[in-house]
C-alpha positions in Angstrom: 19.5 -15.4 -0.9 22.6 -14.8 1.2 22.5 -12.7 4.3 24.1 -9.3 4.3 25.6 -7.9 7.6 26.9 -4.5 8.7 30.6 -4.4 8.3 33.6 -2.4 9.7 33.5 -0.3 6.6 29.9 0.7 7.5 30.9 1.5 11.1 33.8 3.7 9.8 31.3 5.7 7.8 28.9 6.4 10.6 31.6 6.9 13.2 33.4 9.5 11.1 32.6 12.8 12.8 33.1 14.6 9.5 30.0 12.8 8.1 26.7 14.5 9.0 23.9 11.9 9.3 20.7 13.6 8.3 18.8 10.5 7.2 19.5 11.3 3.5 18.6 8.4 1.2 18.8 7.4 -2.4 16.0 4.8 -2.0 12.4 5.1 -3.0 10.9 3.9 0.2 8.1 6.3 1.1 4.7 4.9 1.9 2.2 7.8 1.3 -0.8 5.5 0.5 -0.3 3.4 3.6 -0.3 6.6 5.7 -3.7 7.6 4.3 -5.5 4.4 4.8 -7.9 3.8 7.7 -6.7 1.0 9.9 -8.5 -1.5 12.1 -6.8 -3.5 14.8 -7.5 -7.2 15.5 -6.2 -9.5 18.2 -5.7 -12.6 15.9 -4.3 -13.4 12.5 -7.7 -13.2 10.7 -10.3 -10.4 10.4 -13.9 -11.2 9.5 -16.6 -8.8 8.4 -20.0 -8.9 6.8 -21.0 -7.2 3.6 -24.5 -7.0 2.2 -24.8 -8.9 -1.1 -28.6 -9.1 -1.5 -31.3 -6.5 -1.0 -34.7 -7.2 0.6 -37.7 -6.8 -1.6 -39.9 -3.8 -0.9 -42.8 -2.2 -2.8 -46.3 -0.8 -2.7 -49.3 -2.9 -1.9 -53.1 -2.5 -2.2 -55.3 -2.1 0.9 -56.4 -5.3 2.4 -53.8 -7.3 0.6 -50.2 -8.1 1.6 -47.0 -8.7 -0.2 -44.3 -11.3 0.0 -41.6 -10.8 2.6 -38.0 -11.4 1.6 -34.8 -10.8 3.7 -31.6 -9.1 2.9 -28.5 -11.3 2.3 -25.1 -10.9 4.1 -21.8 -12.5 3.1 -19.0 -13.2 5.6 -15.6 -12.1 4.3 -12.4 -13.4 5.9 -9.1 -11.5 5.6 -6.0 -13.6 6.4 -3.2 -11.6 7.9 0.4 -12.3 7.1 3.6 -11.7 9.1 5.8 -8.8 8.1 9.3 -9.4 9.5 11.7 -6.5 9.9 14.0 -8.2 12.4 17.8 -7.8 12.1 21.1 -8.7 13.8 24.3 -6.7 14.1 27.7 -7.9 15.3 28.0 -6.9 19.0 31.6 -5.7 18.4 30.3 -3.4 15.6 27.5 -1.8 17.6 29.6 -1.4 20.8 32.1 0.7 18.8 29.5 3.2 17.6 30.4 6.7 18.9 26.9 7.2 20.4 26.7 3.7 21.9 25.2 0.4 21.0 21.5 1.3 21.7 21.8 4.3 19.4 23.3 2.1 16.6 20.6 -0.5 17.0 17.9 2.3 17.0 19.3 3.8 13.9 19.2 0.5 12.1 15.7 -0.4 13.5 14.4 2.9 12.0 15.6 2.0 8.6 14.2 -1.5 8.8 10.8 -0.1 9.8 10.8 2.4 7.0 11.5 -0.3 4.4 8.9 -2.5 6.1 6.2 0.2 5.6 7.2 0.5 1.9 7.0 -3.2 1.5 3.5 -3.2 3.2 2.3 -0.6 0.7 3.6 -2.5 -2.3 1.8 -5.6 -0.9 -1.4 -3.6 -0.4 -1.4 -2.7 -4.1 0.0 -5.8 -5.8 -0.6 -8.5 -3.3 0.9 -11.9 -4.0 2.3 -10.5 -7.2 4.6 -8.5 -4.9 5.4 -11.3 -2.4 3.7 -14.7 -2.5 4.2 -14.9 1.3 2.3 -11.7 1.9 -1.4 -10.8 2.2 -3.8 -10.4 -0.7 -3.9 -6.9 -2.1 -5.9 -4.8 -4.6 -4.6 -6.5 -7.7 -5.6 -9.9 -6.3 -9.3 -9.0 -6.0 -11.5 -10.7 -8.5 -13.4 -7.5 -9.1 -10.3 -5.5 -10.0 -8.2 -7.8 -12.2 -10.0 -7.7 -15.6 -11.2 -4.9 -17.9 -14.7 -6.5 -17.9 -15.1 -5.9 -14.2 -17.5 -3.2 -13.1 -15.0 -1.1 -11.3 -12.2 -1.4 -13.9 -11.7 1.1 -16.7 -9.5 0.2 -19.6 -6.9 2.9 -20.5 -6.3 0.9 -23.8 -2.5 0.7 -23.5 -1.1 -2.4 -25.2 2.7 -2.3 -24.6 3.7 -5.6 -23.0 5.2 -5.2 -19.5 5.0 -1.4 -19.7 1.6 -0.6 -18.1 0.6 1.3 -15.0 -2.7 1.8 -13.1 -4.5 4.5 -11.2 -6.3 3.3 -8.1 -9.3 5.1 -6.8 -9.8 4.1 -3.1 -12.5 4.9 -0.7 -11.4 4.7 3.0 -12.6 6.1 6.2 -12.9 5.6 10.0 -16.4 4.1 9.6 -14.5 1.1 8.2 -17.2 0.4 5.6 -14.6 0.4 2.7 -10.9 -0.2 2.2 -8.8 -0.5 5.4 -5.4 -1.8 6.5 -5.9 -4.6 9.1 -3.3 -4.8 11.8 -2.9 -7.8 14.1 -1.6 -7.9 17.7 -4.2 -5.3 18.5 -2.7 -2.8 16.1 0.9 -3.0 17.5 4.1 -3.3 15.6 6.2 -5.4 18.0 9.7 -4.0 18.4 11.2 -6.5 20.8 14.2 -6.0 23.2 17.6 -6.4 21.6 19.3 -9.4 23.1 22.8 -10.8 22.8 22.9 -14.2 21.2 25.5 -16.3 19.3 25.0 -17.1 15.6 27.1 -19.1 13.1 29.6 -17.4 11.0 31.7 -18.8 8.1 34.3 -20.3 10.5 32.7 -20.1 13.9 30.2 -18.5 16.2 30.1 -14.9 17.3 27.8 -12.7 19.4 25.2 -10.3 17.9 22.5 -8.0 19.1 19.3 -9.5 17.7 16.3 -7.2 17.4 12.9 -8.7 16.5 10.4 -6.5 14.7 7.1 -8.0 13.7 3.7 -6.9 12.4 0.7 -8.9 11.3 -1.0 -7.1 8.3 -3.9 -7.6 6.0 -6.1 -5.7 3.5 -9.9 -5.2 3.8 -11.1 -4.1 0.4 -14.7 -3.6 1.6 -17.6 -3.7 -0.8 -17.9 -4.0 -4.5 -17.7 -0.1 -4.9 -14.9 0.6 -2.4 -12.0 0.5 -5.0 -11.8 1.3 -8.7 -8.9 0.8 -11.1 -7.9 2.6 -14.3 -5.5 0.1 -15.9 -3.4 -0.1 -19.1 -1.9 3.3 -19.0 1.4 3.5 -20.9 3.5 5.8 -23.1 1.0 5.8 -25.9 -2.3 5.5 -24.0 -1.5 8.2 -21.6 -3.4 9.5 -18.5 -5.8 12.4 -18.8 -8.8 13.8 -16.9 -11.2 12.2 -19.3 -10.0 8.7 -18.3 -10.1 9.7 -14.6 -13.7 10.9 -15.1 -14.5 7.5 -16.6 -13.0 5.9 -13.4 -14.9 8.2 -11.0 -18.2 7.6 -12.8 -18.0 3.9 -11.7 -18.6 4.9 -8.1 -22.1 5.3 -6.6 -23.5 8.8 -6.1 -22.4 10.3 -2.8 -19.8 7.5 -2.2 -16.8 8.6 -4.3 -13.2 7.7 -3.6 -11.2 9.3 -0.9 -8.1 9.6 -3.1 -6.4 8.6 -6.4 -3.1 6.8 -6.2 -0.7 6.9 -9.1 3.0 7.0 -9.8 5.2 9.9 -11.0 5.0 9.0 -14.7 1.2 9.0 -14.6 1.3 12.3 -12.7 3.5 13.8 -15.4 1.2 12.5 -18.2 -1.8 14.1 -16.4 0.0 17.4 -16.0 1.0 17.4 -19.7 -2.6 16.7 -20.7 -3.8 19.9 -19.1 -3.7 23.3 -20.8 -2.6 26.3 -18.6 -5.0 29.2 -18.9 -3.2 31.8 -16.8 -2.1 35.1 -18.2 1.6 34.5 -17.9 1.5 31.4 -20.1 3.2 29.3 -17.4 2.7 25.6 -17.8 0.0 23.8 -15.7 1.2 22.8 -12.3 1.6 19.2 -11.2 -2.0 18.2 -10.3 -2.9 17.8 -6.6 -6.5 16.6 -7.5 -8.8 15.7 -10.3 -12.5 16.6 -10.1 -12.0 17.4 -6.4 -10.5 14.0 -5.5 -7.0 14.3 -3.9 -4.0 12.7 -5.8 -1.4 10.7 -3.9 1.8 10.0 -5.8 3.7 6.9 -4.8 6.6 4.9 -6.1 4.8 1.7 -5.0 2.9 1.7 -8.3 5.1 0.6 -11.1 5.2 1.3 -14.9 6.0 -2.3 -15.7 2.6 -4.0 -15.1 1.3 -6.6 -17.5 -1.5 -5.7 -19.8 -4.8 -6.3 -18.0 -7.0 -8.4 -20.3 
């Protein structure tokens, strides 16, 4: 893919004092799920944790007789972090001509790269290597969440090829027993100092401000009951509260999900499935929760998923 650099035309737009710059955008680059996730820092590029996968045997016994002793079983899980690179360069001559100075121009561009980086991280958290093969493993990569036969997966019965969506039910929290975002470099997003260096152009070398922005990220899914998925939702097999109830019923008692993540189309389907009972006859509002579980609406979840088999 060819590089794309800021041009004189871009500079003319931001330098025009008649143009108010309020950060208005046409892009779908919010990351509301990422903001909600618990996070755990680590100092390396891997994160290891233990989860109990076998219970000890307990029971009653008769007096003057014992019972067999068995231990619990723990499994070590390794999360491999991947490098998210939001670095950029800008021609020194362009940045130096910005009306508020080169540092402000670089800061303005850095903010946009970071914003897009957070959105990319959220997409990776949901779709994993299906979003970017160079990124970390996400929810859709998990062997317990990628087939309708899995315990924590509910089939919405949609069958339209390439037109499916999912609702994710995620349990997260500061106790870090469940799903969490793992951040390397002790939890820091490294925004390095902008330095002047020369790079190759089409016909020669020229000076640029180079700004490195790095983060090491990974996804801890937690235990077998930390995340649930309602898959195969489409235009015919639409979302309603009954299907969400099926999803929530997969979670253990007392350990339900912290939130439901879905896209705008699924939110509309859920709203249209509800009947307003107010005296004015006004339509039901867009749902903010279902059965007491908060709903997070995100554009990171698509309506073009494959049918989950």
